[in-house]
C-alpha positions as CSV (number, residue, x, y, z in Angstrom):
1,M,35.1,-74.4,-31.5
2,A,32.2,-71.8,-31.2
3,P,30.8,-70.6,-34.6
4,A,31.7,-67.1,-35.5
5,L,28.9,-64.5,-34.9
6,Q,27.7,-63.3,-38.3
7,P,28.0,-59.5,-38.8
8,S,24.3,-59.2,-39.7
9,R,23.3,-60.8,-36.4
10,L,25.7,-58.6,-34.5
11,L,24.4,-55.5,-36.1
12,A,20.8,-56.6,-35.4
13,G,21.6,-57.2,-31.7
14,V,23.2,-53.8,-31.4
15,C,20.1,-52.1,-32.9
16,V,17.8,-54.0,-30.6
17,F,19.9,-53.0,-27.6
18,L,19.9,-49.4,-28.6
19,F,16.3,-49.3,-29.4
20,G,15.6,-50.8,-26.0
21,L,17.6,-48.1,-24.3
22,A,15.9,-45.4,-26.3
23,L,12.4,-46.8,-25.6
24,G,13.2,-47.1,-21.9
25,S,14.3,-43.4,-21.8
26,V,11.1,-42.3,-23.6
27,L,8.9,-44.3,-21.3
28,S,10.7,-43.0,-18.3
29,S,10.4,-39.4,-19.4
30,A,6.7,-39.9,-20.2
31,L,6.0,-41.4,-16.8
32,R,7.8,-38.5,-15.1
33,A,5.9,-36.1,-17.2
34,H,2.6,-37.6,-16.2
35,E,3.3,-38.0,-12.5
36,V,2.6,-34.4,-11.9
37,R,1.8,-33.6,-8.3
38,H,-1.6,-32.0,-7.6
39,A,0.1,-29.2,-5.7
40,I,2.9,-27.2,-7.4
41,E,3.8,-24.2,-5.4
42,I,5.3,-21.3,-7.4
43,R,7.5,-19.0,-5.3
44,T,8.7,-15.9,-6.9
45,G,11.4,-14.8,-4.4
46,P,11.8,-13.2,-1.0
47,G,8.8,-11.1,0.0
48,L,6.7,-11.9,-3.0
49,A,3.4,-13.7,-3.0
50,H,3.2,-17.4,-3.2
51,G,0.5,-20.1,-2.8
52,F,-1.8,-22.0,-5.1
53,A,-3.1,-20.6,-8.4
54,P,-2.7,-20.9,-12.2
55,A,0.8,-20.1,-13.4
56,P,1.4,-17.5,-16.1
57,D,2.3,-18.4,-19.7
58,N,6.1,-17.9,-19.2
59,V,6.2,-20.7,-16.5
60,K,6.8,-24.0,-18.2
61,L,8.4,-27.3,-17.0
62,M,11.5,-28.0,-19.2
63,R,11.8,-31.2,-17.1
64,P,9.3,-32.0,-14.4
65,A,12.0,-32.6,-11.8
66,D,13.2,-29.0,-12.3
67,M,10.1,-27.4,-10.8
68,I,8.2,-30.1,-8.9
69,T,8.8,-32.8,-6.4
70,F,7.0,-36.1,-7.2
71,K,5.6,-37.2,-3.9
72,S,2.2,-38.4,-5.2
73,S,1.3,-41.5,-7.2
74,E,-1.6,-39.6,-8.6
75,T,-1.3,-38.9,-12.3
76,H,-3.3,-36.8,-14.7
77,P,-4.8,-37.9,-18.1
78,R,-2.6,-37.9,-21.1
79,Q,-1.9,-34.4,-22.2
80,S,-3.3,-33.1,-25.4
81,Q,-1.0,-32.5,-28.3
82,S,-1.5,-28.8,-27.9
83,S,0.0,-28.8,-24.4
84,R,3.3,-30.1,-25.7
85,Q,5.8,-27.7,-27.2
86,D,9.4,-29.0,-27.7
87,G,8.9,-31.4,-24.8
88,R,7.8,-28.7,-22.4
89,V,4.7,-29.0,-20.2
90,D,2.4,-26.0,-20.1
91,V,1.5,-25.5,-16.5
92,K,-1.3,-23.0,-17.2
93,E,-3.1,-25.4,-19.4
94,L,-2.8,-28.2,-17.0
95,V,-4.1,-26.1,-14.2
96,K,-7.0,-25.0,-16.4
97,R,-7.9,-28.6,-17.1
98,G,-7.7,-29.5,-13.4
99,A,-4.7,-31.7,-13.9
100,V,-2.4,-29.8,-11.6
101,K,-2.4,-26.9,-9.2
102,V,0.4,-24.6,-8.5
103,S,3.4,-26.1,-5.0
104,S,7.1,-26.4,-4.9
105,M,9.8,-24.7,-6.7
106,N,13.4,-24.1,-5.8
107,A,15.2,-20.8,-6.0
108,S,16.8,-21.5,-9.4
109,S,13.4,-22.4,-10.9
110,A,11.9,-19.3,-9.3
111,S,14.2,-17.0,-11.4
112,R,12.8,-18.6,-14.4
113,A,9.3,-17.8,-13.3
114,S,9.7,-14.2,-12.3
115,G,6.4,-12.4,-12.0
116,A,4.3,-15.5,-10.9
117,T,2.0,-14.9,-8.0
118,S,-0.3,-17.4,-6.3
119,R,-2.4,-18.2,-3.3
120,S,-3.4,-21.0,-0.9
121,D,-6.5,-23.1,-1.6
122,G,-7.5,-22.6,2.1
123,A,-7.2,-18.9,2.1
124,S,-10.2,-16.6,2.0
125,Q,-11.4,-15.3,-1.4
126,A,-10.0,-11.9,-0.7
127,S,-6.6,-13.4,-0.1
128,K,-6.6,-15.6,-3.2
129,D,-7.5,-12.6,-5.4
130,S,-5.3,-10.0,-3.7
131,P,-3.8,-7.5,-6.1
132,K,-0.3,-7.9,-7.2
133,C,2.1,-5.4,-5.6
134,A,2.9,-3.1,-8.4
135,Q,4.9,0.1,-8.0
136,G,3.1,3.4,-7.7
137,A,4.2,7.0,-8.4
138,L,5.2,7.7,-4.8
139,Q,8.5,6.3,-3.5
140,F,9.7,6.9,0.1
141,S,13.2,7.1,1.5
142,K,14.2,7.0,5.1
143,R,15.9,10.4,4.7
144,D,12.5,11.9,3.9
145,C,10.1,10.0,6.3
146,S,11.8,7.9,9.0
147,D,11.7,10.7,11.5
148,E,8.2,11.9,12.6
149,K,9.3,15.5,12.4
150,N,9.6,15.1,8.7
151,L,5.9,14.2,8.4
152,V,3.2,16.8,7.6
153,W,-0.2,17.2,9.3
154,V,-2.8,16.9,6.6
155,G,-6.3,18.0,7.8
156,N,-7.4,19.1,11.3
157,P,-4.6,18.2,13.8
158,T,-7.0,17.8,16.6
159,Y,-9.6,15.6,14.9
160,G,-9.7,14.1,11.4
161,G,-6.2,14.9,10.4
162,W,-3.2,12.6,9.8
163,K,0.5,12.7,9.7
164,V,1.5,12.0,6.2
165,C,4.9,11.7,4.4
166,M,4.3,14.4,1.7
167,T,7.9,14.8,0.4
168,S,7.4,12.9,-2.9
169,I,4.0,14.7,-3.5
170,R,5.5,18.2,-2.9
171,N,8.3,17.4,-5.3
172,M,5.8,16.4,-8.0
173,P,4.4,18.8,-10.5
174,R,0.9,19.8,-9.5
175,K,-0.4,18.6,-12.9
176,K,0.9,15.1,-12.3
177,R,-0.6,14.9,-8.8
178,K,-4.0,14.4,-10.4
179,G,-2.8,11.0,-11.5
180,L,-2.2,9.8,-7.9
181,V,-4.5,7.2,-6.4
182,V,-5.6,7.8,-2.8
183,Y,-8.2,5.7,-1.0
184,G,-9.8,6.7,2.3
185,F,-12.0,4.2,4.1
186,G,-14.1,5.6,6.9
187,V,-15.4,9.2,6.3
188,G,-17.7,9.7,9.2
189,T,-18.7,13.3,9.3
190,N,-15.2,14.8,9.0
191,T,-13.4,15.3,5.6
192,S,-10.7,17.7,6.7
193,W,-8.0,15.1,5.5
194,D,-9.7,14.6,2.2
195,E,-10.3,18.4,1.6
196,A,-6.7,19.3,2.5
197,L,-5.3,16.7,0.0
198,I,-7.6,18.1,-2.7
199,N,-7.3,21.9,-1.9
200,D,-3.8,22.2,-0.6
201,Y,-2.0,19.6,-2.8
202,G,-4.1,19.0,-5.8
203,V,-4.5,15.3,-5.0
204,P,-7.8,13.5,-5.8
205,V,-9.4,11.2,-3.2
206,H,-11.6,8.1,-3.5
207,A,-13.6,8.0,-0.2
208,F,-15.6,5.1,1.0
209,D,-18.2,4.9,3.8
210,P,-21.5,2.9,3.8
211,T,-23.1,4.5,6.8
212,P,-26.3,6.6,6.5
213,K,-24.7,9.5,8.5
214,S,-21.7,9.7,6.3
215,I,-23.8,9.5,3.1
216,A,-26.0,12.3,4.3
217,Y,-23.0,14.4,5.4
218,V,-21.3,14.1,1.9
219,Q,-24.4,14.9,0.1
220,N,-25.0,18.0,2.1
221,R,-21.4,19.3,1.8
222,E,-21.2,21.6,-1.2
223,E,-17.4,21.6,-1.0
224,L,-17.4,17.9,-1.7
225,Q,-19.3,18.1,-4.9
226,T,-16.2,18.1,-7.0
227,P,-14.7,15.4,-9.4
228,M,-11.6,15.5,-7.2
229,F,-13.7,13.8,-4.4
230,K,-15.1,10.5,-5.5
231,F,-17.4,9.0,-2.8
232,S,-18.7,5.5,-2.8
233,A,-21.3,4.3,-0.2
234,V,-19.5,1.0,0.4
235,G,-17.3,-0.2,3.2
236,I,-14.1,-2.4,3.2
237,G,-14.0,-5.9,4.5
238,D,-12.1,-9.2,3.8
239,A,-14.7,-10.3,1.2
240,D,-17.7,-9.0,-0.7
241,R,-20.9,-9.3,1.3
242,E,-23.7,-7.5,3.3
243,E,-23.0,-6.9,7.0
244,T,-24.9,-5.5,9.9
245,W,-23.3,-2.5,11.5
246,N,-24.2,-1.0,14.8
247,I,-25.3,2.7,15.0
248,P,-24.2,4.2,18.4
249,R,-26.5,6.7,20.1
250,R,-23.8,9.3,20.9
251,S,-21.2,9.0,18.1
252,V,-20.8,9.7,14.3
253,S,-18.8,6.5,13.9
254,Q,-20.7,3.4,12.9
255,S,-19.1,-0.1,13.2
256,K,-19.7,-3.8,12.8
257,Y,-18.3,-4.1,16.3
258,N,-20.6,-3.1,19.2
259,H,-17.9,-1.3,21.1
260,Q,-20.0,1.8,21.8
261,D,-23.5,2.5,23.2
262,S,-25.2,0.9,20.3
263,G,-28.9,1.7,19.8
264,M,-29.7,0.5,16.3
265,S,-28.2,-1.4,13.5
266,T,-28.2,-1.1,9.7
267,E,-27.3,-3.3,6.7
268,V,-24.4,-2.1,4.7
269,E,-22.4,-3.4,1.7
270,V,-18.7,-4.2,2.2
271,R,-16.2,-5.1,-0.5
272,S,-12.7,-6.4,-0.5
273,L,-9.9,-4.1,-1.4
274,T,-9.2,-6.3,-4.4
275,S,-12.8,-6.0,-5.6
276,I,-12.8,-2.2,-5.2
277,M,-9.6,-1.6,-7.0
278,K,-10.5,-4.0,-9.8
279,E,-13.8,-2.2,-10.4
280,R,-11.9,1.1,-10.7
281,G,-9.1,-0.1,-12.7
282,H,-6.4,0.6,-10.1
283,T,-3.4,-1.7,-9.4
284,Y,-1.7,0.4,-6.8
285,L,-2.6,3.0,-4.1
286,D,-0.2,5.9,-3.5
287,I,-1.8,6.4,0.0
288,C,-4.3,4.2,1.8
289,K,-6.2,5.4,4.8
290,I,-8.3,2.9,6.9
291,D,-10.4,4.1,9.8
292,V,-13.2,1.5,10.1
293,E,-13.7,1.2,13.8
294,G,-12.1,-2.2,14.4
295,A,-12.5,-3.9,11.0
296,E,-9.1,-2.8,9.9
297,Y,-7.5,-6.0,11.3
298,E,-9.5,-8.5,9.3
299,V,-8.9,-6.4,6.2
300,L,-5.2,-6.2,6.6
301,I,-4.7,-9.8,7.8
302,S,-6.7,-11.1,4.8
303,L,-4.3,-9.2,2.5
304,L,-1.0,-9.9,4.2
305,E,-1.4,-13.4,5.4
306,D,0.3,-16.2,3.5
307,G,2.8,-13.8,1.9
308,G,0.1,-11.6,0.4
309,C,0.3,-8.0,-0.7
310,L,-0.9,-4.6,0.5
311,P,-0.6,-2.5,-2.7
312,T,0.6,0.7,-1.2
313,N,3.8,2.2,0.4
314,Q,2.0,4.5,2.8
315,L,-0.8,3.2,5.1
316,L,-2.7,5.4,7.5
317,M,-4.6,3.3,10.1
318,E,-6.5,4.1,13.2
319,T,-6.4,1.2,15.6
320,H,-9.2,0.1,17.8
321,S,-8.0,-2.8,19.8
322,Y,-8.3,-0.7,22.9
323,Q,-12.0,-0.3,22.3
324,V,-13.1,-3.7,21.2
325,A,-12.6,-6.7,23.4
326,G,-10.9,-9.6,21.7
327,L,-9.0,-7.6,19.1
328,Q,-5.8,-7.3,21.0
329,S,-4.3,-10.5,19.4
330,A,-5.5,-9.3,16.0
331,H,-3.7,-6.1,16.6
332,V,-0.4,-7.8,17.5
333,K,-0.7,-10.1,14.4
334,T,-1.4,-7.2,12.1
335,K,1.7,-5.2,13.3
336,A,3.8,-8.3,12.8
337,L,2.5,-8.9,9.3
338,L,3.1,-5.2,8.3
339,G,6.6,-5.5,9.6
340,K,7.1,-8.7,7.6
341,A,5.9,-7.0,4.5
342,G,8.5,-4.2,4.9
343,F,6.4,-1.5,6.6
344,K,7.8,0.6,9.4
345,L,5.6,2.5,12.0
346,V,6.9,6.1,11.8
347,S,4.1,7.8,13.8
348,A,1.4,6.8,16.2
349,G,-0.3,10.2,16.2
350,I,-1.3,12.3,19.1
351,G,-3.4,9.7,20.9
352,G,-1.2,6.7,20.0
353,H,-3.9,5.2,17.7
354,E,-3.5,7.0,14.4
355,H,-0.6,5.1,12.9
356,T,1.4,6.0,9.8
357,W,3.2,3.1,8.2
358,I,5.8,3.6,5.5
359,R,7.4,1.0,3.2
360,F,10.7,2.5,2.3
361,Q,12.6,2.0,-1.0
362,S,16.2,1.0,-1.2
363,R,17.4,4.5,-2.2
364,P,19.0,6.5,0.6
């Protein structure tokens, strides 16, 4: 007859068994917490930016499996005590320490991380730093702007003017219009568009052109010596750098592309849109005009590629693929990216090259 099991031994065995289960659970959780993949992609929802970048403070991993997929055996060093809060993993700190980078998140997790934006490690610097798409003062409805007849010529209709959706501006008190942010890249020697916005509508304009002819033109125009016209002798590009631009013999337009009868060249400073906006403290453009003799494609592609953001709802763009060999594919790609970002081409201008793109809001 087998001896009866003493209660004390039975209790001890149960305790050891339970302790083993608890220890196994703790070790399993710890291992999962440390097997953080080096690429965690934060996706914030349809149409919003995504990629690789530090996550904001509100993005935390309640359980690693909720936000990341463990496909790498690579582990990071043990977390410091400060990175643990109620069993959560602070992504921002881990990214800062180089332990993880921001890569895969399902839709339910995305809702917990609203507002997060990121970029691809392989993207250009301009793409990685593209401004977040905030909302500006101007909102556009299809009722107001989808038909070209509802657009207004601003500036000289034969040269230098643009078709613009002005409904929201005209409905705005004139005093408030001074708070609008309008950028115009490519001044040349014609400021009829800029002057019409300033004089007819009371809207200030930030104008940019690095070329000697344009700089001299602005300096010699008494009408432009006003706080409403803010001129900067820089161009726009996909990154901050110095570039060599061609100076044609028989044209006021200067370009990095030699698509005209180029006689000389000059060194100019170009900046990314992100860099320019950051320097001026702007997060959104109410209107953005880009007339930069072929460089418009690299600028827009760098902003919109990989789910990036063009921070405006109204884009005026002169296209130059018909002038510059090799830019046809960039033209097609740019149009596709604009469409994917929610923009609609509402006017191609008189010659078919002065495009007005509008991103409509959901209101009717």
